[in-house]
C-alpha positions in Angstrom: 89.8 104.8 114.5 87.6 108.2 115.7 87.9 109.1 111.6 87.5 112.8 113.5 90.8 112.5 115.3 92.1 111.3 111.5 91.4 114.5 110.0 92.9 116.2 113.1 96.5 114.4 112.9 96.5 115.5 109.2 96.3 119.1 110.0 98.1 118.7 112.5 100.7 117.0 110.6 100.6 119.4 107.3 101.3 122.8 109.8 103.5 121.0 112.4 105.6 124.0 112.3 103.4 126.4 112.7 100.5 127.2 114.7 97.0 126.7 113.6 94.3 128.3 115.4 91.4 126.6 117.2 88.8 128.6 114.9 90.2 127.5 112.1 91.0 123.8 113.0 86.4 123.5 114.1 85.4 125.3 111.1 88.0 122.6 108.8 86.4 119.8 111.2 83.1 121.1 111.5 83.6 120.7 114.8 82.4 122.8 118.0 86.2 124.9 119.6 85.4 122.9 122.8 85.5 119.4 120.7 88.9 120.6 119.3 90.1 120.7 122.8 88.8 117.7 123.7 90.5 116.1 121.2 94.4 117.4 121.6 93.9 116.6 125.5 93.3 113.1 124.4 96.6 112.9 122.5 98.3 114.2 125.1 97.1 111.2 127.0 98.9 109.4 124.1 102.1 111.3 125.3 101.3 114.1 122.7 103.2 117.2 123.3 100.7 119.8 122.5 101.8 123.3 122.5 98.6 125.6 122.9 99.2 129.5 122.9 96.5 131.8 122.8 95.5 133.8 120.0 98.1 131.5 117.8 96.4 128.2 118.6 97.7 124.3 118.5 101.1 122.4 117.3 102.5 119.3 118.3 105.9 119.0 119.6 106.5 115.9 120.7 105.2 112.9 119.6 105.3 109.2 121.9 107.4 106.3 121.3 104.6 103.9 122.4 102.5 102.3 119.3 99.1 103.2 119.4 96.8 104.7 115.9 97.9 107.7 116.5 101.4 107.3 116.3 101.4 105.6 113.5 99.1 107.8 111.6 101.1 110.8 112.4 104.5 109.9 110.4 103.3 107.1 107.8 103.1 108.4 103.7 100.8 105.6 102.4 97.5 106.7 100.0 95.7 103.6 100.9 97.7 100.8 103.6 97.0 102.0 107.3 94.6 104.4 106.6 92.2 102.9 108.3 94.1 102.0 111.4 92.8 100.1 114.7 95.2 99.3 117.9 94.3 97.2 120.2 96.1 96.8 123.7 95.4 92.9 124.0 93.5 91.3 121.5 92.9 87.0 120.8 94.2 88.0 117.4 94.6 90.0 114.7 93.7 88.4 112.3 90.1 87.0 113.6 89.9 90.6 113.7 91.1 90.5 110.4 87.7 88.4 109.2 85.8 89.9 111.1 86.7 94.0 109.5 86.7 92.0 105.7 83.3 90.4 106.4 81.6 93.7 107.4 83.0 95.2 104.4 85.7 97.2 105.3 88.4 98.8 103.0 91.3 97.3 101.3 94.9 98.5 103.3 92.6 98.7 106.4 95.6 97.2 109.4 94.5 96.1 112.9 97.4 96.1 115.1 97.5 94.9 118.7 101.0 95.6 121.4 100.3 91.5 122.3 98.2 88.8 121.7 97.3 86.0 123.8 96.1 83.6 120.6 99.5 84.4 118.2 98.9 82.8 114.6 101.6 81.2 112.8 101.3 79.4 109.5 99.8 75.4 109.9 98.5 76.0 113.3 100.9 76.6 115.0 101.1 79.5 117.9 103.0 82.8 117.4 104.3 83.9 120.6 103.7 87.7 120.8 104.9 89.5 123.5 103.1 92.8 125.3 105.1 95.8 123.4 107.9 93.3 122.2 107.1 93.4 118.6 104.8 94.2 115.8 101.7 92.4 116.0 99.5 93.4 112.7 97.3 92.1 110.0 96.2 93.8 106.6 92.9 93.5 104.7 93.6 92.7 101.2 91.0 92.3 98.4 93.2 92.3 95.5 92.3 91.5 91.7 93.5 87.9 91.0 92.1 85.1 90.4 92.9 82.0 93.7 95.2 80.3 92.4 97.5 83.3 92.3 97.1 84.3 96.2 100.6 82.6 97.0 102.7 85.4 95.6 101.6 88.2 97.8 102.8 86.2 100.4 106.0 86.4 98.3 105.2 89.9 97.6 105.2 90.5 101.8 108.5 88.7 102.5 109.8 90.7 99.9 108.9 94.7 101.5 108.8 93.0 104.7 112.8 91.8 104.4 113.0 95.5 102.2 111.8 97.5 104.9 113.4 96.0 108.1 117.0 96.4 105.8 116.8 99.9 105.0 116.1 101.0 108.5 118.5 97.7 110.1 121.4 98.4 107.5 121.6 94.5 108.1 120.3 92.2 105.2 117.7 89.5 106.2 116.7 86.3 104.5 113.4 85.2 103.3 113.2 81.6 104.1 110.9 79.8 101.9 108.5 80.8 101.2 107.5 83.3 104.6 109.7 83.5 107.2 112.0 86.0 107.7 116.0 85.3 108.7 118.9 86.4 110.0 122.0 84.1 109.9 119.5 81.4 110.7 117.5 82.3 113.3 113.8 83.3 112.8 112.7 87.4 113.7 109.7 87.5 111.0 106.2 85.8 110.1 104.2 85.9 107.8 100.6 84.4 107.8 98.0 84.7 104.4 94.5 83.8 105.1 92.1 83.5 102.4 88.0 83.9 101.5 87.5 83.2 97.9 84.9 81.8 95.3 86.9 79.7 92.6 87.4 82.2 90.5 87.7 85.1 92.7 89.5 86.7 96.0 86.7 88.6 98.3 89.8 88.8 100.4 92.6 88.1 102.1 93.9 88.8 105.5 97.9 89.6 105.6 99.1 88.9 109.0 103.0 89.4 109.9 104.4 89.0 113.3 108.0 90.8 113.5 110.6 90.4 116.8 111.2 93.9 117.5 112.4 94.2 120.9 112.8 91.3 123.0 116.1 90.1 124.9 117.1 86.1 125.3 115.4 86.0 127.9 112.1 86.7 126.9 111.6 84.3 124.5 109.9 81.2 125.0 113.0 78.7 126.5 112.2 76.4 123.6 112.7 78.5 120.7 115.8 80.4 122.1 117.9 79.2 119.8 115.7 79.2 116.5 114.8 82.8 117.2 116.1 85.9 117.6 114.9 89.7 117.4 115.4 93.2 115.4 117.0 94.3 119.0 119.5 91.3 119.3 120.6 91.1 115.5 121.2 94.8 116.0 121.7 95.5 119.9 119.0 98.9 119.7 115.9 98.8 120.8 113.5 100.3 118.4 110.8 102.6 118.1 107.7 100.3 116.6 105.6 103.1 115.0 108.9 104.4 112.8 109.4 100.2 111.5 105.5 99.9 110.6 104.8 102.9 108.8 107.8 101.6 106.9 106.5 98.6 106.1 103.1 99.8 105.2 104.5 102.2 102.7 107.3 99.6 101.4 104.4 97.3 101.1 102.1 100.1 99.0 105.2 99.9 96.5 105.5 96.6 96.0 101.5 95.2 96.2 100.9 98.7 93.3 103.6 97.1 90.9 102.2 93.9 91.1 99.7 94.6 90.2 100.2 96.5 87.3 102.7 94.8 85.9 103.2 91.2 87.3 105.0 89.5 89.5 108.5 89.0 87.5 110.3 91.5 89.2 109.4 90.7 93.1 110.4 86.6 92.1 113.3 88.6 90.9 113.7 90.4 94.1 112.6 87.2 96.4 115.3 85.2 95.5 117.8 88.5 95.8 116.9 87.8 99.4 116.2 83.6 99.6 117.3 81.6 102.4 120.2 79.4 101.2 119.9 79.9 97.4 122.4 78.2 96.0 123.1 75.6 98.8 122.6 72.5 98.9 119.1 71.0 101.5 117.8 67.3 102.1 114.4 66.8 101.0 111.7 65.2 102.1 108.6 64.9 99.5 105.9 62.9 97.7 107.7 60.2 100.1 110.9 60.3 98.1 114.3 61.2 100.1 117.3 63.5 98.0 119.4 66.0 97.5 119.0 68.9 95.8 120.4 72.4 95.5 117.8 75.1 96.1 118.0 77.9 92.9 115.4 80.2 93.2 111.1 80.1 93.0 108.5 79.5 90.1 106.1 82.3 89.4 103.3 80.3 91.7 105.0 80.0 94.7 106.4 76.6 94.7 110.4 76.6 95.3 112.8 75.4 93.0 115.8 72.7 93.3 118.0 71.4 91.1 118.9 67.6 92.2 122.1 66.1 91.8 121.6 64.7 88.6 120.8 68.1 87.2 117.1 67.5 87.0 114.6 70.8 87.9 112.1 70.3 90.4 109.1 72.6 91.9 107.8 72.2 95.8 104.6 73.1 97.0 104.5 70.8 99.9 107.9 69.4 101.0 109.4 69.3 104.2 113.3 71.3 103.8 116.1 69.9 106.3 117.5 73.5 106.3 
């Protein structure tokens, strides 16, 4: 996103109850008053309601509903998450762009948003249906100072932040299906994809992908997933604005991420188990050429799913087929 536009939005946000003169904006941004006027016209094209009064200056009196870099920045209350933000109408995958930007050295917290993905990615190479303007398709660059084998904790942390942000806005409690899916009842509403570039003892970067079904009706979903998928609209009966959702997710993630880096994984583990899908229930497990019934009891610090077999023995699962 244009750096000058970022600074302009910050100035207008801080003064959104009063007018700020074109001369003051010109001086603070080190651009001409003509350039200020051009930026205001660009904001109007995006759907902002700009009041321009002679001898008073400019004021934003309303903002657009549509998702854009500007609408996310306008109400964003984070220190670093999303401060550098790129928005695209259509991309192949925000993950692909995330890798490209990370390799160019862009800073931690850089966010890539798209209205539509033509080749959205899920775990294990699965396709993620990413229809235009109906969901949040987002990736973020992270550079956590942790060893690579702890990277699964980032996925679990993200699931907690996503569940809490959704619950705070919708007043409906979701569940986290191990390791990375957000469920309502028995239907998937969101997924997380964590891709890492690392050396033996150092993470160079992580591209953290989040896909959320927001405003899809049942008929908007592909026929083959209509019985297993859902959206926030289907669960609440409400059409949601995307920008406030993105803002809440980024703010919640930033809080959990900073707490994790400072205090470790214990609080994340407890919160994950609070939201854990079918914790305390029996499921069928296929792992290591064995099939058995077990109770889900939580997660381990390394991200494994903890289960208790019928004979009372506990086991950590890292790769298993769970018949939910």
